FIGU-685603 format. One line per 3 residues: number of its first residue (from 1); their letters; for each residue z, x, y of N, C-alpha, C, O. Coordinates in Angstrom, 2 decimals, decimal comma. Layout:
residues N
NUM> A> Z/X/Y/Z/X/Y/Z/X/Y/Z/X/Y | ... $
END
This chain:
residues 56
1> MLT> 15,06/-6,09/-5,09/14,59/-5,72/-6,42/13,12/-6,11/-6,61/12,35/-5,37/-7,22 | 12,75/-7,27/-6,08/11,37/-7,72/-6,25/10,40/-6,77/-5,58/9,32/-6,51/-6,12 | 10,76/-6,23/-4,42/9,89/-5,27/-3,74/9,72/-4,02/-4,58/8,61/-3,48/-4,66 $
4> ALR> 10,77/-3,55/-5,20/10,69/-2,37/-6,06/9,74/-2,61/-7,23/8,99/-1,72/-7,61 | 9,77/-3,80/-7,78/8,87/-4,14/-8,87/7,42/-4,18/-8,40/6,52/-3,72/-9,10 | 7,21/-4,71/-7,21/5,85/-4,73/-6,64/5,34/-3,32/-6,40/4,18/-3,01/-6,68 $
7> IGA> 6,21/-2,46/-5,89/5,82/-1,07/-5,64/5,47/-0,39/-6,96/4,46/0,30/-7,05 | 6,30/-0,59/-7,97/6,02/0,00/-9,28/4,72/-0,50/-9,86/3,96/0,27/-10,45 | 4,45/-1,79/-9,70/3,20/-2,36/-10,21/2,00/-1,76/-9,48/0,98/-1,45/-10,11 $
10> LLG> 2,10/-1,60/-8,17/1,01/-0,99/-7,39/0,73/0,43/-7,88/-0,42/0,82/-8,05 | 1,78/1,19/-8,09/1,62/2,56/-8,55/0,99/2,60/-9,94/0,10/3,41/-10,20 | 1,45/1,74/-10,81/0,91/1,71/-12,16/-0,55/1,30/-12,20/-1,35/1,89/-12,92 $
13> ESG> -0,90/0,29/-11,43/-2,27/-0,22/-11,41/-3,23/0,80/-10,79/-4,38/0,91/-11,23 | -2,78/1,53/-9,79/-3,66/2,45/-9,07/-3,67/3,85/-9,68/-4,58/4,64/-9,41 | -2,68/4,16/-10,50/-2,60/5,49/-11,08/-2,15/6,54/-10,07/-2,37/7,74/-10,27 $
16> TAD> -1,53/6,10/-8,98/-1,04/7,02/-7,96/0,47/7,16/-8,09/1,10/6,46/-8,88 | 1,05/8,07/-7,30/2,48/8,33/-7,44/3,25/8,33/-6,11/4,44/8,61/-6,10 | 2,59/8,04/-5,01/3,25/8,10/-3,70/3,99/6,79/-3,43/3,38/5,77/-3,10 $
19> VVD> 5,30/6,84/-3,57/6,13/5,65/-3,42/6,08/5,12/-1,99/6,10/3,91/-1,79 | 6,01/6,00/-1,01/5,98/5,56/0,39/4,69/4,80/0,68/4,72/3,75/1,32 | 3,56/5,33/0,23/2,29/4,61/0,42/2,35/3,23/-0,23/1,91/2,25/0,36 $
22> AAV> 2,88/3,17/-1,43/2,97/1,88/-2,13/3,91/0,92/-1,40/3,66/-0,28/-1,36 | 4,98/1,45/-0,83/5,91/0,60/-0,07/5,23/0,05/1,18/5,45/-1,11/1,54 | 4,42/0,87/1,83/3,69/0,41/3,02/2,73/-0,71/2,64/2,66/-1,73/3,34 $
25> VAC> 2,00/-0,54/1,55/1,05/-1,57/1,11/1,80/-2,85/0,73/1,38/-3,94/1,10 | 2,89/-2,72/0,00/3,67/-3,90/-0,41/4,19/-4,65/0,81/4,17/-5,88/0,85 | 4,66/-3,91/1,80/5,16/-4,53/3,03/4,03/-5,24/3,78/4,21/-6,37/4,23 $
28> ARS> 2,89/-4,59/3,91/1,75/-5,21/4,61/1,29/-6,48/3,89/0,97/-7,48/4,53 | 1,26/-6,43/2,57/0,88/-7,62/1,80/1,86/-8,76/2,03/1,46/-9,92/2,11 | 3,14/-8,44/2,13/4,16/-9,48/2,31/4,11/-10,09/3,70/4,69/-11,15/3,95 $
31> MNR> 3,41/-9,41/4,62/3,28/-9,89/5,99/1,85/-10,35/6,25/1,26/-10,04/7,29 | 1,30/-11,09/5,30/-0,04/-11,65/5,40/-1,12/-10,60/5,60/-2,07/-10,79/6,36 | -0,95/-9,47/4,90/-1,93/-8,39/4,92/-2,17/-7,88/6,34/-3,31/-7,70/6,77 $
34> CPV> -1,07/-7,65/7,06/-1,20/-7,15/8,43/-1,85/-5,77/8,42/-1,70/-5,02/7,46 | -2,56/-5,42/9,48/-3,19/-4,10/9,56/-2,15/-2,98/9,54/-1,04/-3,14/10,05 | -2,53/-1,86/8,96/-1,64/-0,70/8,86/-2,29/0,47/9,60/-3,44/0,81/9,35 $
37> ATS> -1,54/1,08/10,51/-2,00/2,29/11,19/-1,68/3,48/10,30/-0,54/3,64/9,86 | -2,67/4,32/10,04/-2,48/5,45/9,13/-3,39/6,61/9,48/-4,48/6,44/10,02 | -2,92/7,80/9,15/-3,76/8,98/9,26/-4,29/9,38/7,89/-4,98/10,39/7,75 $
40> DPG> -3,96/8,59/6,88/-4,36/8,89/5,50/-4,93/7,64/4,83/-4,32/7,11/3,90 | -6,08/7,18/5,29/-6,61/5,92/4,77/-7,02/5,99/3,29/-7,01/4,97/2,60 | -7,38/7,16/2,81/-7,83/7,28/1,42/-6,77/6,88/0,42/-7,06/6,16/-0,54 $
43> DLA> -5,55/7,35/0,63/-4,47/7,02/-0,31/-4,13/5,53/-0,28/-3,90/4,92/-1,33 | -4,09/4,95/0,91/-3,77/3,52/1,00/-4,90/2,68/0,40/-4,63/1,65/-0,22 | -6,13/3,10/0,58/-7,26/2,36/0,02/-7,24/2,38/-1,50/-7,72/1,44/-2,13 $
46> KLD> -6,70/3,44/-2,10/-6,57/3,48/-3,55/-5,61/2,40/-4,05/-5,76/1,88/-5,16 | -4,65/2,07/-3,22/-3,65/1,06/-3,59/-4,14/-0,36/-3,30/-3,82/-1,29/-4,03 | -4,92/-0,51/-2,23/-5,45/-1,83/-1,86/-6,70/-1,62/-1,01/-6,62/-1,37/0,19 $
49> AEL> -7,85/-1,73/-1,65/-9,11/-1,47/-0,97/-9,43/-2,48/0,13/-10,26/-2,20/0,99 | -8,78/-3,63/0,11/-9,07/-4,67/1,10/-8,05/-4,73/2,23/-8,16/-5,58/3,12 | -7,06/-3,86/2,19/-6,05/-3,85/3,23/-6,66/-3,36/4,54/-7,30/-2,31/4,55 $
52> PLI> -6,48/-4,10/5,64/-7,05/-3,65/6,92/-6,30/-2,42/7,42/-5,08/-2,43/7,56 | -7,04/-1,36/7,69/-6,47/-0,10/8,12/-6,95/0,27/9,52/-8,11/0,05/9,87 | -6,06/0,82/10,31/-6,39/1,39/11,62/-6,16/2,88/11,47/-5,03/3,35/11,37 $
55> VI> -7,25/3,63/11,47/-7,16/5,07/11,27/-6,84/5,76/12,59/-7,52/5,56/13,60 | -5,79/6,56/12,56/-5,37/7,28/13,77/-5,49/8,78/13,54/-5,19/9,57/14,44 $
END
């Protein structure tokens, strides 16, 4: 339940609607901000501009 609340908060704060992107960011944050491999860095950066991204 706590993860769902974090995801909802991320979406509300960022004004975005992609639940999967928010779940990825919430998971990375819970794992000490581990780097995330993505082909869509723009959407993830909207959710967390400081999250380390590996663009593929």
